[in-house]
N, CA, C and O atoms as CSV, one atom per row, in Angstrom:
chain,resi,resn,atom,element,x,y,z
A,1,MET,N,N,4.039,9.948,3.221
A,1,MET,CA,C,3.897,8.556,3.570
A,1,MET,C,C,4.766,8.177,4.749
A,1,MET,O,O,5.372,7.106,4.774
A,2,ALA,N,N,4.819,9.041,5.700
A,2,ALA,CA,C,5.688,8.785,6.840
A,2,ALA,C,C,4.894,8.633,8.131
A,2,ALA,O,O,5.376,9.007,9.201
A,3,THR,N,N,3.690,8.090,8.044
A,3,THR,CA,C,2.881,7.930,9.239
A,3,THR,C,C,3.312,6.707,10.025
A,3,THR,O,O,3.984,5.822,9.497
A,4,THR,N,N,2.921,6.663,11.296
A,4,THR,CA,C,3.244,5.512,12.120
A,4,THR,C,C,2.081,4.528,12.157
A,4,THR,O,O,2.242,3.398,12.619
A,5,GLU,N,N,0.917,4.945,11.678
A,5,GLU,CA,C,-0.228,4.047,11.619
A,5,GLU,C,C,-0.252,3.341,10.277
A,5,GLU,O,O,0.401,3.764,9.323
A,6,GLN,N,N,-1.011,2.263,10.218
A,6,GLN,CA,C,-1.148,1.538,8.960
A,6,GLN,C,C,-1.726,2.466,7.897
A,6,GLN,O,O,-2.644,3.233,8.186
A,7,PRO,N,N,-1.205,2.409,6.674
A,7,PRO,CA,C,-1.690,3.298,5.628
A,7,PRO,C,C,-3.097,2.936,5.174
A,7,PRO,O,O,-3.499,1.773,5.207
A,8,GLY,N,N,-3.831,3.949,4.751
A,8,GLY,CA,C,-5.148,3.724,4.186
A,8,GLY,C,C,-5.031,3.477,2.692
A,8,GLY,O,O,-3.940,3.526,2.124
A,9,LEU,N,N,-6.157,3.214,2.070
A,9,LEU,CA,C,-6.149,2.933,0.640
A,9,LEU,C,C,-5.639,4.115,-0.173
A,9,LEU,O,O,-4.980,3.915,-1.194
A,10,ASP,N,N,-5.928,5.342,0.256
A,10,ASP,CA,C,-5.440,6.526,-0.464
A,10,ASP,C,C,-3.915,6.603,-0.426
A,10,ASP,O,O,-3.280,6.937,-1.426
A,11,GLU,N,N,-3.341,6.298,0.717
A,11,GLU,CA,C,-1.885,6.354,0.849
A,11,GLU,C,C,-1.220,5.245,0.034
A,11,GLU,O,O,-0.145,5.446,-0.530
A,12,ILE,N,N,-1.850,4.092,-0.026
A,12,ILE,CA,C,-1.330,2.997,-0.844
A,12,ILE,C,C,-1.377,3.393,-2.316
A,12,ILE,O,O,-0.432,3.138,-3.063
A,13,GLU,N,N,-2.480,4.016,-2.728
A,13,GLU,CA,C,-2.599,4.477,-4.107
A,13,GLU,C,C,-1.521,5.515,-4.428
A,13,GLU,O,O,-0.948,5.494,-5.517
A,14,GLN,N,N,-1.243,6.421,-3.490
A,14,GLN,CA,C,-0.198,7.428,-3.691
A,14,GLN,C,C,1.159,6.763,-3.920
A,14,GLN,O,O,1.965,7.235,-4.722
A,15,CYS,N,N,1.398,5.673,-3.213
A,15,CYS,CA,C,2.650,4.942,-3.384
A,15,CYS,C,C,2.732,4.350,-4.790
A,15,CYS,O,O,3.770,4.451,-5.444
A,16,PHE,N,N,1.648,3.736,-5.258
A,16,PHE,CA,C,1.623,3.198,-6.622
A,16,PHE,C,C,1.863,4.303,-7.651
A,16,PHE,O,O,2.639,4.124,-8.590
A,17,ILE,N,N,1.205,5.431,-7.473
A,17,ILE,CA,C,1.362,6.551,-8.409
A,17,ILE,C,C,2.801,7.053,-8.404
A,17,ILE,O,O,3.354,7.374,-9.456
A,18,ALA,N,N,3.404,7.121,-7.221
A,18,ALA,CA,C,4.792,7.577,-7.122
A,18,ALA,C,C,5.735,6.645,-7.877
A,18,ALA,O,O,6.695,7.104,-8.496
A,19,VAL,N,N,5.471,5.354,-7.832
A,19,VAL,CA,C,6.296,4.409,-8.592
A,19,VAL,C,C,6.094,4.638,-10.088
A,19,VAL,O,O,7.053,4.644,-10.860
A,20,LEU,N,N,4.842,4.825,-10.485
A,20,LEU,CA,C,4.545,5.011,-11.904
A,20,LEU,C,C,5.127,6.302,-12.473
A,20,LEU,O,O,5.586,6.332,-13.615
A,21,ASP,N,N,5.106,7.372,-11.668
A,21,ASP,CA,C,5.631,8.638,-12.199
A,21,ASP,C,C,7.133,8.806,-11.959
A,21,ASP,O,O,7.714,9.820,-12.346
A,22,GLY,N,N,7.750,7.830,-11.331
A,22,GLY,CA,C,9.196,7.840,-11.163
A,22,GLY,C,C,9.710,8.580,-9.949
A,22,GLY,O,O,10.923,8.687,-9.766
A,23,SER,N,N,8.814,9.101,-9.105
A,23,SER,CA,C,9.279,9.830,-7.921
A,23,SER,C,C,9.641,8.896,-6.761
A,23,SER,O,O,10.189,9.341,-5.753
A,24,MET,N,N,9.332,7.594,-6.906
A,24,MET,CA,C,9.709,6.591,-5.912
A,24,MET,C,C,10.136,5.338,-6.675
A,24,MET,O,O,9.477,4.930,-7.631
A,25,SER,N,N,11.230,4.740,-6.250
A,25,SER,CA,C,11.676,3.521,-6.927
A,25,SER,C,C,10.843,2.327,-6.451
A,25,SER,O,O,10.199,2.383,-5.404
A,26,ARG,N,N,10.868,1.261,-7.229
A,26,ARG,CA,C,10.154,0.047,-6.830
A,26,ARG,C,C,10.729,-0.497,-5.526
A,26,ARG,O,O,9.993,-1.022,-4.692
A,27,ASP,N,N,12.047,-0.371,-5.350
A,27,ASP,CA,C,12.680,-0.843,-4.125
A,27,ASP,C,C,12.184,-0.049,-2.915
A,27,ASP,O,O,11.895,-0.629,-1.869
A,28,GLU,N,N,12.085,1.275,-3.057
A,28,GLU,CA,C,11.574,2.109,-1.956
A,28,GLU,C,C,10.135,1.732,-1.617
A,28,GLU,O,O,9.769,1.637,-0.446
A,29,ALA,N,N,9.325,1.519,-2.652
A,29,ALA,CA,C,7.924,1.143,-2.425
A,29,ALA,C,C,7.835,-0.214,-1.735
A,29,ALA,O,O,7.006,-0.416,-0.848
A,30,ASP,N,N,8.689,-1.135,-2.147
A,30,ASP,CA,C,8.693,-2.461,-1.537
A,30,ASP,C,C,9.082,-2.385,-0.060
A,30,ASP,O,O,8.479,-3.048,0.784
A,31,ARG,N,N,10.080,-1.581,0.236
A,31,ARG,CA,C,10.498,-1.423,1.641
A,31,ARG,C,C,9.413,-0.736,2.465
A,31,ARG,O,O,9.186,-1.091,3.621
A,32,TRP,N,N,8.744,0.249,1.863
A,32,TRP,CA,C,7.660,0.956,2.542
A,32,TRP,C,C,6.541,-0.027,2.876
A,32,TRP,O,O,6.022,-0.031,3.992
A,33,ALA,N,N,6.170,-0.865,1.898
A,33,ALA,CA,C,5.091,-1.832,2.114
A,33,ALA,C,C,5.511,-2.935,3.081
A,33,ALA,O,O,4.701,-3.391,3.888
A,34,ALA,N,N,6.752,-3.360,3.009
A,34,ALA,CA,C,7.223,-4.463,3.843
A,34,ALA,C,C,7.179,-4.122,5.327
A,34,ALA,O,O,6.989,-5.008,6.160
A,35,ARG,N,N,7.349,-2.861,5.662
A,35,ARG,CA,C,7.336,-2.523,7.098
A,35,ARG,C,C,5.961,-2.734,7.708
A,35,ARG,O,O,5.854,-3.017,8.901
A,36,TRP,N,N,4.894,-2.600,6.903
A,36,TRP,CA,C,3.559,-2.841,7.444
A,36,TRP,C,C,3.327,-4.328,7.647
A,36,TRP,O,O,2.637,-4.727,8.585
A,37,VAL,N,N,3.894,-5.147,6.781
A,37,VAL,CA,C,3.788,-6.599,6.949
A,37,VAL,C,C,4.610,-7.015,8.165
A,37,VAL,O,O,4.172,-7.842,8.965
A,38,ALA,N,N,5.801,-6.438,8.299
A,38,ALA,CA,C,6.698,-6.788,9.397
A,38,ALA,C,C,6.144,-6.340,10.751
A,38,ALA,O,O,6.424,-6.961,11.776
A,39,ASP,N,N,5.354,-5.256,10.751
A,39,ASP,CA,C,4.784,-4.773,12.010
A,39,ASP,C,C,3.786,-5.761,12.604
A,39,ASP,O,O,3.578,-5.783,13.817
A,40,GLY,N,N,3.171,-6.576,11.752
A,40,GLY,CA,C,2.209,-7.551,12.229
A,40,GLY,C,C,0.948,-6.914,12.784
A,40,GLY,O,O,0.348,-7.443,13.720
A,41,ARG,N,N,0.548,-5.809,12.230
A,41,ARG,CA,C,-0.648,-5.120,12.717
A,41,ARG,C,C,-1.888,-5.951,12.435
A,41,ARG,O,O,-2.025,-6.538,11.362
A,42,GLU,N,N,-2.793,-5.996,13.410
A,42,GLU,CA,C,-3.986,-6.815,13.277
A,42,GLU,C,C,-5.169,-6.056,12.709
A,42,GLU,O,O,-6.182,-6.668,12.370
A,43,ASN,N,N,-5.069,-4.743,12.596
A,43,ASN,CA,C,-6.192,-3.952,12.104
A,43,ASN,C,C,-6.047,-3.643,10.622
A,43,ASN,O,O,-6.406,-2.559,10.161
A,44,ALA,N,N,-5.516,-4.610,9.884
A,44,ALA,CA,C,-5.269,-4.419,8.456
A,44,ALA,C,C,-6.579,-4.271,7.688
A,44,ALA,O,O,-7.590,-4.900,8.004
A,45,VAL,N,N,-6.524,-3.428,6.681
A,45,VAL,CA,C,-7.668,-3.269,5.785
A,45,VAL,C,C,-7.685,-4.475,4.866
A,45,VAL,O,O,-6.705,-4.722,4.164
A,46,PRO,N,N,-8.778,-5.237,4.851
A,46,PRO,CA,C,-8.804,-6.412,3.984
A,46,PRO,C,C,-8.797,-6.010,2.513
A,46,PRO,O,O,-9.471,-5.062,2.113
A,47,ILE,N,N,-8.040,-6.731,1.731
A,47,ILE,CA,C,-7.978,-6.475,0.297
A,47,ILE,C,C,-8.913,-7.479,-0.374
A,47,ILE,O,O,-8.757,-8.686,-0.187
A,48,PRO,N,N,-9.882,-6.997,-1.152
A,48,PRO,CA,C,-10.836,-7.923,-1.771
A,48,PRO,C,C,-10.164,-8.781,-2.836
A,48,PRO,O,O,-9.217,-8.355,-3.498
A,49,PHE,N,N,-10.666,-9.976,-2.981
A,49,PHE,CA,C,-10.199,-10.842,-4.054
A,49,PHE,C,C,-10.722,-10.297,-5.370
A,49,PHE,O,O,-11.768,-9.649,-5.408
A,50,TRP,N,N,-10.002,-10.556,-6.442
A,50,TRP,CA,C,-10.386,-10.021,-7.744
A,50,TRP,C,C,-11.797,-10.429,-8.131
A,50,TRP,O,O,-12.520,-9.636,-8.735
A,51,ASP,N,N,-12.206,-11.645,-7.796
A,51,ASP,CA,C,-13.532,-12.094,-8.193
A,51,ASP,C,C,-14.636,-11.445,-7.364
A,51,ASP,O,O,-15.812,-11.574,-7.703
A,52,GLU,N,N,-14.277,-10.750,-6.284
A,52,GLU,CA,C,-15.260,-10.076,-5.448
A,52,GLU,C,C,-15.374,-8.587,-5.771
A,52,GLU,O,O,-16.251,-7.901,-5.247
A,53,MET,N,N,-14.489,-8.090,-6.632
A,53,MET,CA,C,-14.498,-6.664,-6.943
A,53,MET,C,C,-15.591,-6.346,-7.959
A,53,MET,O,O,-15.819,-7.115,-8.893
A,54,PRO,N,N,-16.268,-5.211,-7.776
A,54,PRO,CA,C,-17.323,-4.836,-8.724
A,54,PRO,C,C,-16.733,-4.481,-10.084
A,54,PRO,O,O,-15.626,-3.950,-10.175
A,55,LEU,N,N,-17.473,-4.776,-11.115
A,55,LEU,CA,C,-17.037,-4.450,-12.472
A,55,LEU,C,C,-17.427,-3.022,-12.804
A,55,LEU,O,O,-18.485,-2.549,-12.389
A,56,GLY,N,N,-16.581,-2.337,-13.547
A,56,GLY,CA,C,-16.911,-1.000,-14.050
A,56,GLY,C,C,-16.574,0.033,-13.130
A,56,GLY,O,O,-16.792,1.210,-13.416
């Protein structure tokens, strides 16, 4: 997870899994995610609203 480009959905999922399995702390994950917000990148992958996500 050390790329200079905005992470894709797979890389974001890897970060969540790392927090869940204990190989990354919540603080590390928060700092990792915060740098993408701080970068102000305009090519962000839109995150769907919960009501727009398919069921099942």
